[in-house]
N, C-alpha and C positions, 0 to 999 in steps of 0.2 A: 166478449161484453168487455173494456177496459172501464176501470174505475180508476177515478184519483184517487189518491191516497188521504186526501185533504179535503173536508168536505165544503170548505171555502174555495175551490179549487177556483184560479180565473185562467183565463188565458194569456199561457204568454206569449203572443202575441196583439193583443191588446195594449194599447199605449197607453192605457192608465192605469195598468197592473203593476202593482208598487214592488214586485216582485223582484232582485235580483237575477240578472241575466246571465251570471254565473252561478245558480241556486239551480240544485236540478229538479226537474216538475216530476217527480216518483208516481206510478202511477202499474195498476196492477189489473194482470190478467188471466183470467181460467181458462186454459183451452182441454175441451174435453181433445182425446187419444185414445187408439187401438191397441192395446195388448201388453199391456206393460203391466205387471202383475206379479213380477217378485225383485229384488232386492241388486240382480244385476240388469236390469231393465234401466233401474231407478238410474244408477251408475251412467249407465251411456246415452241416458236423457239429462242428463243434467250438467255434464260436465259442457261439452258446445254447447249446452246456455250460457252459463256461466261466462263461456270466450266472447260470447256479442258485448261489445260496446253499450255502458249501462246496462247493462244488467246485476240487477243490486241481490236479488235473494231470487230460488229455486224452489220451491216446495212440488213435492209429489203425492200426489194424494190415490196411492195404489188401490184402493176398497174402490173409486165412483169413475180410475180411470183418466184421471185428468192432470195437467198440470198451472201450478199457483204460480207464475210467474210476476216479478219486480220489479222493473226498472223505470230509467230516465226517459219521458220520450222525447229529449230531446238530441239524447243518442241516438235515439233506437224507436225501432215501433213493434208494432204486432207483426207485419207479415212475415219480416227479420226471426221472432220467432218461431214463424210458422214454417219458415224456409229451414230453421236447426233442426227442428224435430223433422221434419223429409227427409235426408240428408244422414240421420241418423238411424234411419231406415224406422220409424213410424210412423203412424200418419194419424194426421191429425181430424178427431170427428168430429160427428156433425153437431155437440154441441155440449156448454158444459155449463151445469146449472150456476 
């Protein structure tokens, strides 16, 4: 589930949106993962996600096995994050709360 960080988030493609084209559109997504339950796993997952253009923050919740990524939606998209998780050797899970 992708949620805008701003509760008054407007669609950047809306011509009536007064937000500057240069300003980031920050969104946060929680991605369920399987098999990340140690500090080493967290480092292996966080590093490739932080290399994706537009990713601002990566937090790992090992108890719930999910990754919370804050990113600029103008520079990257959720499928890019899922691909990075797969390339790092982890598997996105079926659902994140």
